[in-house]
Residue frames relative to the residue before (quaternion, step in Angstrom):
aa qw qx qy qz dx dy dz
X 1.0000 0.0000 0.0000 0.0000 0.00 0.00 0.00
X 0.2130 -0.7777 0.5762 0.1335 3.72 -0.96 0.66
X 0.1673 -0.7475 0.6244 0.1528 3.54 -1.22 0.31
X 0.3825 -0.7026 0.5734 0.1766 3.39 -1.11 1.20
X 0.0292 0.7701 -0.6347 -0.0573 3.60 -1.02 0.58
X 0.0560 0.7938 -0.6042 0.0405 3.67 -0.91 0.74
X 0.6440 -0.4941 0.4300 0.3953 3.50 -1.41 0.02
X 0.6949 0.4523 -0.2297 0.5096 3.61 1.29 -0.53
X 0.5115 -0.6355 0.4558 0.3562 3.63 -0.82 0.78
X 0.6645 -0.5471 0.3317 0.3861 3.61 -1.17 0.62
X 0.7592 0.3881 -0.2633 0.4513 3.61 0.93 -0.50
X 0.3769 0.7454 -0.4655 0.2927 3.54 1.35 0.20
X 0.8476 0.1231 -0.1221 0.5015 3.49 -0.83 1.04
X 0.5063 0.6772 -0.4027 0.3505 3.57 1.25 0.47
X 0.0126 -0.7924 0.6092 -0.0305 3.64 -0.72 0.96
X 0.0697 -0.8126 0.5786 0.0060 3.63 -0.76 1.05
X 0.0474 -0.7631 0.6432 0.0424 3.51 -1.20 0.67
X 0.7140 -0.4096 0.2937 0.4860 3.57 -1.14 0.04
X 0.8325 0.2058 -0.0668 0.5101 3.61 0.84 -0.78
X 0.7755 0.2776 -0.2070 0.5279 3.58 1.14 0.43
X 0.0929 -0.7285 0.6645 0.1385 3.56 -1.32 0.12
X 0.0838 -0.7666 0.6365 0.0105 3.56 -0.91 1.01
X 0.0857 -0.7663 0.6360 -0.0313 3.62 -1.02 1.08
X 0.1944 -0.7435 0.6305 0.1090 3.54 -0.90 0.94
X 0.3002 -0.8005 0.5107 0.0907 3.51 -0.64 1.41
X 0.5145 -0.5863 0.4386 0.4463 3.45 1.21 -0.44
X 0.6756 -0.4600 0.3958 0.4186 3.56 -1.33 0.36
X 0.6232 -0.5794 0.3761 0.3667 3.58 -1.11 0.74
X 0.6112 0.5493 -0.3641 0.4383 3.66 1.12 -0.51
X 0.6504 0.5052 -0.3136 0.4727 3.57 1.20 -0.22
X 0.4577 0.7019 -0.4539 0.3029 3.64 1.24 -0.30
X 0.6024 0.5536 -0.4184 0.3945 3.76 0.77 -0.59
X 0.5954 0.5830 -0.3764 0.4049 3.67 1.08 -0.45
X 0.5985 0.5515 -0.3553 0.4598 3.57 1.19 -0.34
X 0.0478 -0.7937 0.6054 -0.0351 3.49 -1.12 0.87
X 0.1619 -0.7493 0.6328 0.1095 3.59 -1.04 0.71
X 0.2254 -0.7525 0.6149 0.0698 3.54 -1.05 1.06
X 0.0119 -0.7420 0.6694 -0.0336 3.61 -0.76 1.20
X 0.6510 -0.4888 0.3879 0.4322 3.56 -1.27 0.29
X 0.8577 0.0492 -0.0804 0.5054 3.54 -0.63 1.14
X 0.7722 0.2775 -0.1763 0.5438 3.60 1.22 0.19
X 0.1549 -0.7407 0.6503 0.0669 3.59 -0.99 1.01
X 0.1025 -0.7778 0.6179 0.0532 3.54 -0.88 0.99
X 0.2049 -0.7804 0.5710 0.1518 3.70 -0.33 1.16
X 0.8257 0.3152 -0.2174 0.4142 3.42 -1.34 0.51
X 0.6146 0.5074 -0.3539 0.4895 3.57 1.30 0.41
X 0.0003 0.7852 -0.6185 0.0303 3.63 -1.05 0.80
X 0.2886 -0.7697 0.5586 0.1104 3.43 -0.58 1.23
X 0.1873 -0.8446 0.4923 0.0961 3.74 -0.70 0.85
X 0.4000 0.7517 -0.4521 0.2656 3.64 1.32 0.04
X 0.7338 0.3904 -0.2608 0.4910 3.62 0.78 -0.83
X 0.6368 0.5211 -0.3738 0.4280 3.63 1.04 -0.68
X 0.7309 0.4191 -0.2377 0.4834 3.59 0.98 -0.84
X 0.3681 -0.7123 0.4987 0.3293 3.56 1.22 -0.52
X 0.2108 0.8055 -0.5228 0.1828 3.58 0.98 0.85
X 0.2172 -0.8031 0.5511 0.0642 3.53 -1.05 0.91
X 0.7726 0.3533 -0.1736 0.4981 3.55 1.13 -0.41
X 0.8095 0.1005 -0.0639 0.5749 3.63 1.22 -0.08
X 0.3416 -0.6534 0.6288 0.2470 3.55 -1.39 0.07
X 0.0064 0.7456 -0.6656 -0.0318 3.59 -1.09 0.74
X 0.0549 -0.7728 0.6311 0.0392 3.46 -1.22 0.70
X 0.2583 -0.7189 0.6140 0.1989 3.56 -1.14 0.58
X 0.0833 -0.8494 0.5206 -0.0234 3.57 -0.76 0.94
X 0.0245 -0.7762 0.6296 0.0209 3.58 -1.16 0.71
X 0.1269 -0.8069 0.5766 0.0158 3.57 -0.47 1.33
X 0.4360 -0.7011 0.5080 0.2454 3.59 -0.78 1.02
X 0.6330 -0.5095 0.4148 0.4094 3.62 -1.19 0.44
X 0.8163 0.2218 -0.1991 0.4947 3.53 -0.91 0.93
X 0.5925 0.5837 -0.3842 0.4008 3.67 1.09 -0.25
X 0.1156 -0.7801 0.6121 0.0587 3.53 -1.32 0.36
X 0.5342 -0.5067 0.5349 0.4145 3.58 -1.34 0.26
X 0.3281 -0.7951 0.4711 0.1953 3.65 -0.52 1.10
X 0.7443 0.3147 -0.2256 0.5442 3.70 1.17 -0.04
X 0.4233 -0.5863 0.6153 0.3139 3.42 -1.43 0.34
X 0.1338 0.8089 -0.5722 -0.0197 3.60 -1.15 0.38
X 0.1737 -0.7372 0.6375 0.1415 3.54 -1.16 0.14
X 0.3873 -0.7162 0.5327 0.2310 3.53 -1.31 0.19
X 0.5477 -0.6228 0.4446 0.3384 3.63 -1.26 0.49
X 0.8389 -0.0104 0.0193 0.5439 3.61 0.80 -0.91
X 0.6612 0.5530 -0.2921 0.4143 3.58 1.14 -0.19
X 0.2506 -0.7299 0.6098 0.1805 3.58 -0.97 0.89
X 0.2231 -0.7829 0.5611 0.1500 3.57 -1.15 0.47
X 0.1841 -0.7433 0.6371 0.0873 3.50 -1.28 0.61
X 0.1635 -0.7784 0.6050 0.0374 3.47 -0.70 1.20
X 0.0866 -0.7816 0.6177 -0.0013 3.56 -0.79 1.06
X 0.1713 -0.8299 0.5265 0.0682 3.58 -0.38 1.32
X 0.1519 -0.8330 0.5315 0.0215 3.67 -0.52 1.17
X 0.8274 -0.0057 -0.0424 0.5600 3.58 1.10 -0.22
X 0.7668 0.3726 -0.2550 0.4562 3.58 -1.08 0.57
X 0.4008 -0.6760 0.5748 0.2280 3.57 -1.50 -0.15
X 0.1511 0.7927 -0.5820 0.1001 3.58 -1.06 0.65
X 0.3460 -0.6778 0.5807 0.2891 3.48 -1.32 -0.53
X 0.1934 -0.7294 0.6490 0.0969 3.38 -1.34 0.71
X 0.1653 -0.7718 0.6077 0.0885 3.66 -0.83 0.97
X 0.0605 0.7788 -0.6227 0.0461 3.43 -0.89 0.98
X 0.8022 -0.0933 -0.0064 0.5896 3.65 -0.53 1.25
X 0.7121 -0.4803 0.2490 0.4474 3.62 0.81 0.99
X 0.6172 0.5037 -0.4031 0.4504 3.65 1.14 0.25
X 0.2979 -0.7778 0.5395 0.1235 3.54 -0.74 1.21
X 0.0766 -0.7563 0.6495 0.0154 3.51 -1.00 1.09
X 0.3474 -0.7168 0.5722 0.1953 3.56 -0.94 1.04
X 0.0858 -0.8011 0.5922 0.0116 3.45 -0.90 1.00
X 0.0209 -0.7668 0.6409 -0.0275 3.51 -1.37 0.60
X 0.7378 -0.3321 0.3180 0.4942 3.54 -1.30 -0.19
X 0.8069 0.2264 -0.2102 0.5035 3.56 -0.76 1.10
X 0.5439 0.5805 -0.4230 0.4340 3.56 1.20 0.20
X 0.0444 -0.7767 0.6273 0.0352 3.59 -0.99 0.89
X 0.0793 -0.7980 0.5973 0.0079 3.55 -0.82 1.01
X 0.1357 -0.7419 0.6507 0.0886 3.66 -0.98 0.82
X 0.0934 -0.7814 0.6170 -0.0035 3.46 -1.07 1.01
X 0.4474 -0.6832 0.5221 0.2458 3.56 -0.79 1.05
X 0.6721 -0.4899 0.3547 0.4271 3.60 -1.26 0.35
X 0.7134 0.5005 -0.2679 0.4108 3.59 0.84 -0.85
X 0.5523 0.6428 -0.3779 0.3728 3.51 1.20 -0.55
X 0.3219 -0.7237 0.5860 0.1711 3.55 -0.84 1.17
X 0.0522 -0.8544 0.5121 -0.0712 3.51 -0.54 1.24
X 0.1517 0.7262 -0.6693 0.0411 3.47 -1.37 0.52
X 0.0831 -0.8115 0.5749 0.0640 3.62 -1.11 0.38
X 0.1311 -0.7908 0.5935 0.0728 3.49 -1.31 0.32
X 0.3685 -0.6530 0.6169 0.2394 3.55 -1.43 0.33
X 0.0131 0.8159 -0.5764 0.0434 3.55 -0.36 1.31
X 0.5519 0.5944 -0.4001 0.4266 3.45 1.14 0.90
X 0.5566 -0.6443 0.3957 0.3442 3.65 -1.10 -0.04
X 0.6616 0.4362 -0.3049 0.5283 3.48 1.36 0.29
X 0.6146 -0.5044 0.3886 0.4657 3.76 -1.10 0.29
X 0.2662 -0.7064 0.6309 0.1792 3.50 -1.28 0.67
X 0.1156 -0.8256 0.5523 -0.0068 3.53 -0.51 1.35
X 0.1727 0.7988 -0.5562 0.1507 3.63 -0.71 0.90
X 0.3204 -0.7104 0.6070 0.1556 3.53 -1.35 0.52
X 0.1372 -0.7627 0.6264 0.0845 3.56 -0.91 0.96
X 0.1115 -0.7258 0.6757 0.0645 3.50 -1.18 0.90
X 0.1154 -0.7894 0.6029 0.0023 3.46 -0.94 1.13
X 0.1386 0.8010 -0.5618 0.1534 3.67 -0.59 1.11
X 0.6255 -0.5777 0.3867 0.3542 3.45 -1.16 0.79
X 0.4807 -0.6808 0.4804 0.2731 3.59 -0.79 1.06
X 0.8633 0.1593 -0.1195 0.4637 3.57 -1.10 0.82
X 0.5257 0.6605 -0.4094 0.3462 3.65 1.33 0.39
X 0.5346 0.6385 -0.4073 0.3751 3.54 1.20 -0.17
X 0.0668 -0.8016 0.5928 0.0394 3.66 -0.49 1.07
X 0.7983 0.0907 -0.0633 0.5919 3.66 0.89 -0.70
X 0.0199 0.8161 -0.5771 0.0230 3.60 -1.04 0.61
X 0.7840 0.2990 -0.2201 0.4975 3.55 -1.25 0.28
X 0.8090 -0.2454 0.2057 0.4929 3.49 -1.05 -0.73
X 0.5163 0.6160 -0.4208 0.4205 3.56 1.28 -0.06
X 0.7056 0.3608 -0.2177 0.5697 3.61 1.27 -0.32
X 0.6076 0.5306 -0.3669 0.4633 3.63 1.04 0.47
X 0.1761 -0.6989 0.6719 0.1704 3.39 -1.52 0.37
X 0.2725 -0.7726 0.5583 0.1311 3.55 -0.99 0.61
X 0.2709 -0.7734 0.5581 0.1307 3.59 -0.28 1.25
X 0.4070 -0.7028 0.5268 0.2506 3.51 -1.02 0.66
X 0.4558 0.6497 -0.4868 0.3649 3.53 0.18 1.36
X 0.4907 -0.6623 0.4746 0.3089 3.54 -1.12 0.67
X 0.4924 -0.6210 0.5310 0.2998 3.51 -1.32 0.59
X 0.0178 -0.7826 0.6216 -0.0294 3.53 -0.89 1.06
X 0.1098 -0.8006 0.5836 0.0794 3.56 -0.82 0.90
X 0.4174 -0.6924 0.5224 0.2710 3.51 -0.94 0.89
X 0.4790 -0.6858 0.4620 0.2946 3.63 -1.02 0.74
């Protein structure tokens, strides 16, 4: 089990409705203030969103890795694949000893068995989002999993 810690209280920027939860994480330049505490390991710049958003089908984390920093461990997963979406900076992801150069706009999917680690080998923060979801669990997607009510869109002013 991990524990998120930030400069902002856990309910900061949280809005809930009957069918949604919205959470304001702060501007991306504030992401380094987030920290995750694991047994024997502190990961700066990481913030898990599952509990905050009440997610039931996936885990999402926002991440900011400082220049020259790296994930200090290799790891893999038991049942969850991960998707890394890079939104700023440059770095490298290593999967099963294969190195992949990443930058803004790079998206990397890793199967549960893939042994992974990554690093920021640039002079600016590496910002990325990780989605973790059970492999082979997607049955319907896109508009195949949607209904379209017959009503007009109305925006409040």
